[in-house]
C-alpha positions in Angstrom: 130.9 -216.7 -24.1 128.9 -215.4 -27.1 130.1 -212.3 -28.9 127.8 -209.6 -30.2 128.2 -211.0 -33.7 126.4 -214.2 -32.7 123.2 -213.2 -30.9 121.0 -210.6 -29.3 122.2 -209.4 -25.9 119.4 -208.4 -23.6 119.6 -206.7 -20.2 116.2 -206.8 -18.5 115.1 -205.1 -15.3 112.0 -204.3 -13.3 112.2 -200.6 -12.6 109.4 -200.0 -10.1 107.0 -201.6 -7.6 104.4 -202.1 -10.3 106.8 -204.6 -12.0 107.2 -202.8 -15.3 110.1 -204.3 -17.2 112.7 -202.3 -19.1 114.9 -204.1 -21.6 118.1 -202.9 -23.3 118.9 -204.8 -26.4 122.3 -205.0 -28.2 121.7 -206.3 -31.7 124.1 -208.7 -33.6 126.5 -206.8 -35.8 125.8 -208.8 -39.0 122.2 -207.6 -39.0 123.3 -204.1 -39.9 122.0 -203.2 -43.3 124.7 -202.4 -45.9 122.2 -200.3 -47.9 121.4 -197.9 -45.1 123.5 -195.0 -46.7 121.6 -195.2 -50.0 118.3 -195.5 -48.2 119.1 -192.5 -46.1 120.2 -190.5 -49.2 117.0 -191.4 -50.9 114.9 -190.3 -47.9 116.8 -187.0 -47.6 116.2 -186.3 -51.3 112.6 -187.1 -51.1 112.2 -184.7 -48.1 114.1 -182.0 -50.1 111.7 -182.4 -53.1 108.7 -182.2 -50.7 110.0 -179.0 -49.2 110.6 -177.5 -52.6 107.1 -178.4 -53.7 105.7 -176.6 -50.8 107.8 -173.5 -51.6 106.6 -173.6 -55.2 103.0 -173.8 -54.0 103.6 -170.6 -51.9 105.1 -168.8 -54.9 102.2 -169.9 -57.0 99.7 -168.4 -54.6 101.8 -165.1 -54.6 101.9 -165.0 -58.4 98.1 -165.6 -58.6 97.6 -162.7 -56.2 100.0 -160.5 -58.3 98.2 -161.5 -61.5 95.0 -160.0 -60.1 96.9 -156.7 -59.6 98.1 -156.9 -63.2 94.6 -157.4 -64.5 93.4 -154.5 -62.5 96.3 -152.4 -63.9 95.3 -153.4 -67.5 91.8 -152.1 -67.0 93.1 -148.8 -65.6 95.6 -148.5 -68.5 92.7 -148.8 -71.0 90.9 -146.1 -69.1 93.9 -143.9 -69.3 94.1 -144.4 -73.1 90.5 -143.3 -73.5 91.2 -140.2 -71.4 94.2 -139.3 -73.6 92.0 -139.5 -76.7 89.4 -137.2 -75.1 92.2 -134.7 -74.2 93.4 -134.7 -77.8 89.9 -134.0 -79.0 89.3 -131.0 -76.8 92.7 -130.0 -75.4 91.7 -126.5 -74.3 88.2 -126.8 -72.8 88.8 -129.9 -70.9 92.5 -129.7 -70.1 92.1 -128.8 -66.5 89.4 -131.4 -65.7 91.1 -134.3 -67.4 94.5 -133.4 -66.1 93.2 -133.8 -62.5 91.6 -137.1 -63.4 94.8 -138.3 -65.0 96.8 -137.4 -61.9 94.4 -139.4 -59.7 94.7 -142.5 -62.0 98.5 -142.3 -61.8 98.3 -142.1 -58.0 96.3 -145.4 -58.1 98.9 -147.0 -60.3 101.9 -146.2 -58.1 101.5 -149.2 -55.6 101.5 -151.6 -58.6 105.2 -150.8 -59.3 106.7 -152.9 -56.4 104.2 -155.6 -57.1 105.5 -155.9 -60.6 109.1 -156.0 -59.3 108.3 -158.9 -56.9 106.4 -160.6 -59.6 109.5 -160.6 -61.8 111.7 -161.9 -58.9 109.3 -164.8 -58.1 109.1 -165.7 -61.8 113.0 -166.1 -61.8 112.9 -168.1 -58.6 110.2 -170.5 -60.0 112.4 -171.0 -63.1 115.4 -172.0 -60.8 113.2 -174.3 -58.8 112.0 -176.1 -61.9 115.6 -176.6 -63.0 116.7 -178.0 -59.6 113.7 -180.4 -59.5 114.6 -181.7 -62.9 118.2 -182.4 -61.6 116.8 -184.1 -58.5 114.4 -186.2 -60.5 117.4 -187.5 -62.5 119.3 -188.4 -59.3 116.2 -190.1 -57.8 115.7 -192.1 -60.9 119.3 -193.2 -60.8 119.1 -194.3 -57.2 115.8 -196.0 -57.8 117.3 -198.0 -60.7 120.3 -198.9 -58.5 118.4 -200.2 -55.5 115.2 -201.3 -57.1 111.8 -199.6 -57.4 110.4 -201.4 -54.3 113.6 -202.0 -52.4 113.0 -199.2 -49.8 109.6 -200.7 -49.0 111.2 -204.1 -48.7 113.8 -202.8 -46.2 111.0 -201.1 -44.2 109.1 -204.4 -44.1 112.3 -206.2 -42.9 112.7 -203.8 -40.1 109.1 -204.3 -39.0 109.6 -208.1 -39.2 112.7 -207.8 -37.0 110.9 -205.7 -34.5 108.0 -208.3 -34.4 110.5 -211.1 -33.9 112.3 -209.2 -31.1 109.0 -208.5 -29.3 108.1 -212.2 -29.5 111.6 -213.1 -28.3 111.2 -210.7 -25.3 108.0 -212.3 -24.3 109.8 -215.6 -24.0 112.6 -214.2 -21.9 112.6 -216.0 -18.6 116.1 -216.8 -17.4 119.3 -214.8 -17.2 122.3 -214.1 -15.1 122.2 -211.6 -12.3 124.2 -208.5 -13.1 123.0 -205.8 -10.8 120.7 -205.0 -7.8 119.3 -201.5 -7.4 117.2 -199.9 -4.8 115.8 -200.3 -2.3 112.3 -199.0 -2.8 110.6 -198.7 0.6 107.0 -199.9 0.3 106.0 -199.8 4.0 107.2 -199.6 7.6 105.5 -202.1 9.9 106.0 -205.0 12.2 108.9 -206.2 14.2 112.6 -206.3 13.1 112.0 -209.8 11.6 109.4 -211.0 9.2 108.4 -211.9 5.7 106.1 -210.5 3.0 105.5 -211.8 -0.5 103.3 -212.1 -3.6 102.6 -215.2 -5.7 104.9 -215.4 -8.8 102.4 -217.7 -10.6 99.4 -215.5 -10.0 97.7 -213.9 -13.0 98.3 -210.2 -13.8 95.0 -209.2 -12.2 95.8 -211.1 -9.0 98.1 -208.9 -6.9 97.5 -210.2 -3.4 100.1 -209.6 -0.8 100.8 -211.9 2.2 102.4 -210.7 5.4 103.9 -212.8 8.2 105.4 -210.9 11.2 108.2 -212.4 13.4 110.3 -215.5 13.0 108.6 -217.7 15.6 105.7 -218.1 18.0 103.1 -217.0 15.4 100.5 -218.6 13.2 98.7 -215.6 11.7 99.0 -214.7 8.0 97.5 -211.5 6.9 96.3 -211.0 3.3 95.8 -207.8 1.3 94.1 -207.6 -2.1 96.7 -205.4 -3.7 100.0 -203.6 -3.1 98.1 -200.4 -2.6 95.9 -201.9 0.1 98.9 -203.4 1.7 100.5 -199.9 1.9 97.3 -198.4 3.3 96.8 -201.3 5.8 93.4 -202.4 4.4 93.6 -206.0 5.4 91.2 -208.3 3.5 91.6 -211.6 5.3 93.6 -213.4 8.0 94.6 -217.1 8.1 95.2 -219.0 11.3 97.7 -221.7 10.4 97.5 -225.1 12.1 101.2 -224.9 13.1 103.6 -222.2 14.1 106.3 -221.4 11.6 110.1 -221.2 12.0 112.2 -218.5 10.5 111.2 -215.9 7.8 111.9 -217.9 4.7 108.4 -218.9 3.6 107.1 -218.7 0.0 103.7 -218.4 -1.7 103.7 -220.5 -4.9 100.7 -221.1 -7.1 98.1 -220.2 -4.4 99.7 -222.2 -1.6 102.0 -221.2 1.3 105.1 -223.3 1.9 106.7 -222.9 5.3 108.9 -224.7 7.8 107.0 -226.1 10.8 108.4 -224.8 14.1 111.1 -227.0 15.9 111.2 -229.5 13.0 112.6 -230.0 9.5 109.0 -230.6 8.2 107.8 -228.5 5.3 104.1 -227.6 5.2 102.0 -226.9 2.1 99.0 -224.8 3.1 96.2 -223.9 0.6 94.8 -220.3 1.0 91.7 -221.3 -1.0 90.7 -224.2 1.2 92.3 -223.3 4.4 93.8 -226.8 4.7 97.2 -228.4 4.7 97.6 -230.1 1.4 101.0 -231.8 2.0 103.7 -232.1 4.6 107.1 -233.9 4.4 110.3 -234.1 6.4 113.3 -232.7 4.6 115.8 -235.5 5.3 119.0 -234.7 7.2 118.2 -230.9 7.2 119.3 -229.0 10.2 116.6 -227.1 12.1 116.0 -224.9 15.2 119.1 -222.8 14.8 121.5 -225.7 14.0 122.4 -224.3 10.6 120.7 -220.9 10.3 121.8 -217.9 8.3 124.3 -215.5 10.0 121.5 -213.6 11.8 119.9 -216.7 13.4 116.2 -216.6 13.8 115.6 -220.3 13.1 116.4 -219.6 9.5 117.8 -223.1 8.9 115.4 -224.0 6.0 114.9 -221.4 3.3 112.0 -222.1 0.9 112.1 -220.2 -2.4 110.7 -220.2 -6.0 112.1 -219.0 -9.3 111.4 -219.4 -13.0 112.2 -223.2 -12.8 110.2 -224.2 -9.7 110.2 -224.7 -6.0 113.4 -225.0 -4.0 114.7 -225.6 -0.4 118.1 -224.3 0.7 119.4 -225.8 4.0 122.5 -227.5 5.5 123.2 -231.0 6.7 125.8 -232.8 8.9 126.5 -235.0 5.9 127.6 -231.9 4.0 129.6 -230.5 6.9 127.2 -227.7 7.5 127.5 -226.4 4.0 124.6 -225.3 1.9 122.5 -228.0 0.1 120.1 -227.0 -2.7 117.0 -229.3 -3.3 114.4 -228.9 -6.0 111.0 -229.9 -4.7 107.8 -231.3 -6.2 105.3 -228.5 -5.4 102.5 -231.0 -5.0 104.1 -233.7 -2.9 107.1 -231.9 -1.5 109.3 -234.8 -2.6 112.9 -233.9 -3.3 113.5 -234.2 -7.1 117.2 -233.6 -7.0 119.8 -232.1 -4.7 123.2 -230.3 -5.1 125.8 -230.1 -2.3 127.8 -226.8 -2.3 130.9 -225.9 -0.4 129.6 -222.7 1.1 128.9 -222.7 4.9 125.3 -222.0 5.7 126.2 -220.1 8.9 128.4 -217.7 6.9 125.5 -216.7 4.5 123.5 -213.5 5.2 120.6 -214.5 3.0 120.2 -216.3 -0.3 117.8 -216.5 -3.3 117.3 -218.4 -6.5 117.1 -217.0 -10.0 116.8 -219.3 -13.0 118.2 -222.3 -11.1 121.2 -220.4 -9.7 121.6 -219.8 -6.0 122.9 -216.3 -5.1 124.3 -216.0 -1.6 124.9 -212.7 0.2 127.9 -212.4 2.5 126.2 -210.3 5.2 122.8 -209.3 6.6 124.3 -206.0 7.9 125.7 -202.9 6.1 128.0 -203.4 3.1 126.0 -206.3 1.8 126.7 -207.9 -1.6 126.1 -211.1 -3.5 129.3 -212.9 -2.8 128.8 -216.4 -4.2 126.6 -218.2 -6.7 126.0 -221.8 -7.5 124.4 -223.0 -10.8 122.3 -226.2 -10.6 122.4 -226.3 -14.4 126.2 -226.8 -14.5 126.9 -227.9 -10.9 129.5 -225.2 -10.7 130.1 -222.2 -8.4 131.8 -218.8 -8.7 132.6 -215.9 -6.4 130.8 -212.7 -7.4 130.8 -209.1 -6.4 127.3 -207.6 -6.8 126.7 -204.9 -4.1 123.3 -203.7 -2.9 122.2 -201.1 -0.4 121.2 -202.4 3.0 119.5 -199.1 3.9 118.0 -200.1 7.3 121.0 -202.2 8.5 119.4 -205.6 9.1 118.0 -208.0 6.5 116.1 -211.0 7.8 114.3 -212.0 4.6 115.4 -211.7 0.9 113.5 -213.6 -1.8 113.2 -213.3 -5.6 109.9 -213.0 -7.4 110.1 -214.1 -11.0 106.8 -212.4 -12.0 107.9 -209.0 -10.7 111.6 -209.6 -11.5 112.4 -208.1 -8.1 113.7 -209.0 -4.7 111.3 -208.8 -1.7 113.1 -207.9 1.5 112.3 -207.4 5.2 114.8 -204.8 6.3 114.6 -204.0 10.0 110.9 -203.5 10.1 110.8 -202.0 6.6 109.2 -203.9 3.7 111.3 -203.0 0.6 111.8 -204.0 -3.0 115.1 -204.3 -4.9 115.2 -204.2 -8.7 117.4 -206.8 -10.4 119.0 -206.6 -13.9 119.5 -209.9 -15.7 121.7 -210.6 -18.6 120.4 -212.7 -21.5 122.0 -214.0 -24.7 119.7 -215.2 -27.4 121.2 -217.1 -30.3 119.8 -216.1 -33.7 119.8 -217.7 -37.2 121.8 -215.9 -39.9 119.6 -213.5 -41.9 120.2 -213.4 -45.7 
């Protein structure tokens, strides 16, 4: 077990049929910056100075406007002074006329009185702002001397560097431990109660072909669709007539080829979609077939072919292992068994199973109340009992396979083609940062 102090903890999950991945990251505790408080204080002070500068600019505009009023008033005062001189020169003859003019001038000056009052108030406020800015400047200078003139920029660059490293790390995420299954998302309703549908986990991002194989026996027709949208609409692009009938529903498309179990045999077939030819076939030694060791629901599901981040796998049972599950990693070119692991879980008691990152996850039922009940790690050759529930919405699952590219489970659920999202848990060790 790795504690949060030792490494990044990452939970990743595909959240929709388009395969978009959402990751939740828990960062190591020692990466917390001890200078955060000072940096935050500096940022707040800088924002405050900026706000005050804006206020001063507003006041400056107002005082400029008021200054124009004052200039206008000065001109009018000079005019009044001249009028008073004229009145003194000829007080009697012109008294009435100049008195009326004087009254009109005084009426014009009355609106200037509140302007002058506001002007005095703004002048006091500007003086207070200047004093506060001087105080703030002193505080900022002290903080700058304490943490260094360029320390804040340095911290910002460190954050950007960490984000870049995290993004690079996320791109390398492949394997993790299954934590949760959510869904299902119903993609389509078609076919019989039993069947299989899939995409190629090794296909490019632009290649989203879907393959569809209805029924678990007595069929050789594979239907191809150019995209998930065309699969939903039923716009079939091509059909393939296989040279052999298949057994079960546990086929897999891997790197452009279809791998399936030949009917009434333990022979695995590799069929190329590009050439329309069988590229390889090989007998899976000692593997039970034709409903000798199927999953709980039957349907000639003795041999389950699957792929994950590590490669191609076959899950089956043998008499030598007392009918318990055997896991074999296959060479995808020759179908040769590279290595096998014998588990203690009875194949007939399993509802369905799938591989993620070299670990086999076995469900305890193909009916309602389904959950992942058992897992076996080929990395450590150990098993554990788990309790990861998932919703079997349509009551009968006859196919359940993991797609590493989409990070999702493809399922055939009683004539419904559905997707389940999976959440994987990752721990990434990191070097100590100084």
